C-alpha positions in Angstrom: -15.4 -5.2 -4.1 -12.0 -5.7 -5.6 -9.5 -8.1 -4.0 -5.8 -7.6 -4.0 -2.6 -9.0 -2.5 0.9 -7.7 -1.9 4.0 -7.4 -4.2 4.6 -10.8 -5.7 3.0 -14.1 -6.7 4.7 -17.1 -5.2 3.2 -19.4 -7.8 4.7 -17.5 -10.7 7.8 -15.4 -10.0 9.4 -12.9 -7.7 8.7 -9.2 -8.5 10.4 -7.8 -5.5 14.0 -8.9 -5.8 16.7 -6.5 -4.6 20.4 -6.2 -4.6 23.2 -5.4 -2.1 24.2 -1.8 -1.8 27.7 -2.7 -2.8 26.4 -4.2 -6.1 24.4 -1.3 -7.5 25.7 -2.2 -11.0 23.1 -5.0 -10.9 20.1 -2.7 -10.4 19.1 -2.4 -14.0 19.2 -6.2 -14.6 17.3 -6.8 -11.4 14.7 -4.1 -12.2 14.2 -5.5 -15.6 13.5 -8.9 -14.1 11.1 -7.4 -11.5 9.2 -5.6 -14.2 9.0 -8.7 -16.5 7.7 -10.7 -13.5 5.2 -7.9 -12.6 3.7 -8.0 -16.1 3.2 -11.8 -15.7 1.6 -11.3 -12.3 -0.7 -8.6 -13.5 -1.9 -10.6 -16.5 -2.5 -13.7 -14.3 -4.4 -11.5 -11.8 -6.7 -10.2 -14.5 -7.4 -13.8 -15.7 -8.3 -14.7 -12.1 -10.5 -11.6 -11.3 -7.9 -10.2 -8.8 -8.2 -6.5 -9.8 -6.2 -4.8 -7.0 -2.5 -5.1 -6.5 0.3 -3.5 -4.4 3.4 -2.9 -6.4 6.6 -3.6 -4.5 8.8 -0.8 -3.3 11.8 -2.9 -4.5 10.7 -2.7 -8.2 13.8 -0.5 -8.8 16.0 -1.4 -5.8 17.7 1.5 -4.0 16.2 4.0 -6.5 16.2 6.8 -3.9 19.6 6.1 -2.4 22.2 8.8 -2.7 24.6 6.3 -4.3 22.2 5.4 -7.1 23.6 6.5 -10.5 21.2 4.6 -12.8 18.9 6.9 -14.7 16.1 4.3 -14.3 13.3 6.5 -15.6 14.9 6.6 -19.0 16.7 3.2 -19.0 13.5 1.4 -18.1 11.0 3.7 -19.9 9.7 1.1 -22.4 9.2 -1.6 -19.7 7.5 0.8 -17.3 5.1 1.9 -20.0 4.3 -1.7 -21.0 3.4 -2.4 -17.3 1.1 0.6 -17.4 -0.6 -0.6 -20.5 -1.7 -3.8 -18.6 -2.9 -1.8 -15.6 -4.8 1.1 -17.1 -8.6 0.7 -16.8 -8.4 -2.8 -15.4 -6.5 -3.0 -12.1 -6.4 -0.7 -9.1 -2.8 -0.1 -7.9 -1.2 0.9 -4.6 2.2 1.1 -3.1 3.3 1.1 0.5 6.9 2.2 1.4 8.6 0.4 4.3 9.2 1.2 7.9 12.1 3.6 7.3 9.8 6.2 5.6 8.8 8.4 8.6 7.6 11.7 7.3 7.1 13.1 10.8 10.4 12.1 12.2 12.1 14.6 14.5 15.4 13.8 12.6 15.9 16.0 9.5 17.9 13.3 7.7 15.1 10.8 8.1 12.6 13.3 6.8 14.8 14.0 3.8 15.3 10.3 3.0 11.6 9.7 3.4 10.8 12.4 0.9 13.3 11.0 -1.5 11.8 7.5 -1.2 8.2 8.8 -1.6 9.3 10.7 -4.7 10.7 7.5 -6.2 7.3 5.8 -5.6 5.4 8.6 -7.3 7.9 8.8 -10.1 7.5 5.1 -10.7 3.8 5.3 -11.0 4.1 8.4 -13.2 6.5 6.5 -15.4 4.0 3.7 -15.8 1.3 6.3 -16.6 -1.1 4.9 -14.0 -3.2 6.2 -11.1 -2.5 4.8 -7.6 -2.1 5.8 -4.0 1.0 5.6 -1.9 0.0 4.7 1.6 2.1 5.4 4.7 1.6 5.5 8.5 1.6 8.7 10.4 4.9 7.6 12.0 6.7 8.9 15.0 4.9 9.8 18.2 7.9 11.4 19.9 6.6 14.3 22.1 3.1 12.8 22.0 0.5 12.3 19.3 -0.4 16.0 19.0 3.2 16.9 18.2 3.5 14.0 15.9 0.5 15.1 13.9 1.8 18.7 13.7 5.1 17.5 12.4 3.3 15.4 9.8 1.3 18.5 8.7 4.4 20.7 8.4 6.5 18.1 6.5 3.6 17.2 4.2 4.1 20.6 2.5 7.8 19.7 1.7 6.6 16.9 -0.6 6.7 17.2 -4.4 3.3 17.8 -5.9 3.2 14.3 -7.5 3.6 12.8 -4.0 1.0 15.0 -2.4 -1.7 14.0 -4.8 -1.0 10.3 -4.3 -0.5 10.1 -0.6 -2.9 8.3 1.7 -2.5 7.6 5.4 -3.2 4.3 7.3 -4.2 3.8 10.9 -1.7 1.7 12.8 -1.9 -0.9 15.6 -0.2 1.0 18.4 -0.4 4.8 18.2 -2.4 6.6 15.5 -6.0 5.5 15.2 -8.5 6.1 12.4 -9.6 9.2 14.3 -6.0 10.6 14.2 -5.8 9.9 10.5 -9.1 11.7 10.1 -7.7 14.7 11.9 -4.9 14.9 9.3 -7.4 14.4 6.4 -9.3 17.4 7.7 -6.3 19.6 7.3 -4.4 18.0 4.4 -7.1 16.2 2.4 -5.1 12.9 2.4 -7.5 10.0 2.2 -7.5 7.4 4.9 -6.7 3.7 4.3 -8.6 1.6 6.8 -6.8 -1.4 8.3 -9.2 -3.8 10.1 -6.6 -5.6 12.2 -5.0 -2.4 13.3 -8.4 -1.0 14.2 -9.2 -4.0 16.3 -6.1 -3.4 18.3 -6.0 0.4 18.4 -9.2 2.5 18.2 -11.2 5.2 20.0 -14.2 3.0 20.7 -15.7 3.2 17.2 -17.3 0.2 15.7 -16.0 -1.2 12.4 -19.0 0.2 10.7 -18.7 3.7 12.2 -15.0 3.9 11.4 -15.6 2.9 7.8 -18.4 5.4 7.4 -16.0 8.2 8.4 -13.2 6.9 6.3 -15.5 6.7 3.2 -15.9 10.4 3.3 -12.2 11.0 2.7 -12.3 9.2 -0.6 -14.7 11.8 -2.1 -17.0 9.3 -3.9 -14.3 6.8 -4.9 -14.3 3.4 -3.4 -12.2 3.3 -0.2 -8.9 1.4 -0.3 -8.6 -0.9 2.7 -6.3 -3.5 4.2 -7.5 -6.8 5.5 -6.1 -9.5 7.7 -6.9 -11.6 10.7 -4.7 -12.3 13.6 -2.2 -15.1 13.3 -3.1 -17.6 16.1 -0.5 -18.0 18.8 1.5 -15.0 17.8 1.9 -11.5 19.2 -1.0 -9.1 18.5 -0.9 -7.6 15.1 0.8 -10.4 13.2 -0.9 -11.1 9.9 -2.4 -14.5 9.3 -0.5 -17.1 7.3 -3.6 -18.0 5.3 -7.2 -16.8 4.9 -9.5 -17.6 7.7 -12.7 -18.3 5.7 -15.0 -17.9 8.7 -13.4 -14.6 9.7 -13.3 -13.2 6.2 -16.9 -14.2 5.5 -18.1 -12.5 8.7 -16.1 -9.4 7.8 -17.4 -9.0 4.2 -21.0 -9.5 5.4 -20.5 -6.3 7.5 -18.9 -4.1 4.8 -19.9 -3.0 1.3 -18.3 -1.0 -1.6 -14.7 -1.2 -0.6 -11.5 -2.5 -2.3 -9.6 -4.9 0.0 -5.9 -5.5 0.0 -5.2 -8.9 1.7 -2.1 -8.6 4.0 -1.9 -12.4 4.3 1.3 -14.3 4.0 0.3 -16.8 1.3 -0.6 -14.0 -1.0 -2.3 -15.2 -4.2 -3.6 -18.4 -2.6 -5.7 -16.5 -0.2 -6.7 -14.0 -2.9 -8.1 -16.8 -5.0 -10.2 -18.0 -2.0 -11.4 -14.5 -1.2 -12.5 -14.0 -4.9 -14.5 -17.2 -4.8 -16.2 -16.2 -1.5 -17.1 -12.8 -2.9 -18.4 -14.3 -6.1 -20.6 -16.7 -4.2 -22.2 -14.0 -2.1 -22.5 -11.5 -5.0 -20.0 -8.9 -3.8 -17.2 -9.4 -6.4 -16.5 -6.4 -8.7 
């Protein structure tokens, strides 16, 4: 397995800084800082056997906003390629746009802004010259899950080709289960990202093992990309843990094999280091 964490390294620097919408003139400077930090993080990760990473959507802040005038693909070309040079052949990469990306929204303006944001993500990875999936949730359930899945299917075909080939869908903790994501894979061929905490809270009665067996098929021989967390004690269901529960993680990894695991845990690289050590001790580290 490969272990990863999300967007920034709190021990090193902040790779997900943003700007205010009324200060878009600062986007280039902020993006350059984010990319310099990202290179530091990726090199540090390689040195510590952390070979999976989720790049922040804020790498180029407001890149898809209608008011954006910076030609970031050209202005940041050299830095983007130098990030890609670190990644290629060594680190698995993913991205995960935020909650405002709802491809199956019943509002046309939301669908259009979601497509623009997804295109930015795909263009960013293309500019780096790296592989990597962009994972999203199915989204809205207005009108019921059947209608929500049909809207997702219809709007999928509005996506640019470079988004289509990178898109992956993740089960959520309230509405769309692994089974629902598999329904969409059956039509669209979009691989399914398995989230263990979401599956614990929202499933169709499948065991962890059965769900992963089905999800594995969607990756066509590649290692499945998965998200991992445990429940934060004393908080509402679905809140990610503040730090790695060694006992929960050890129990989990004894039940699974041949997956790459993104830790959605709040202390980021600290838990990733613990997870790497545990996998190394039990002989499951890639």
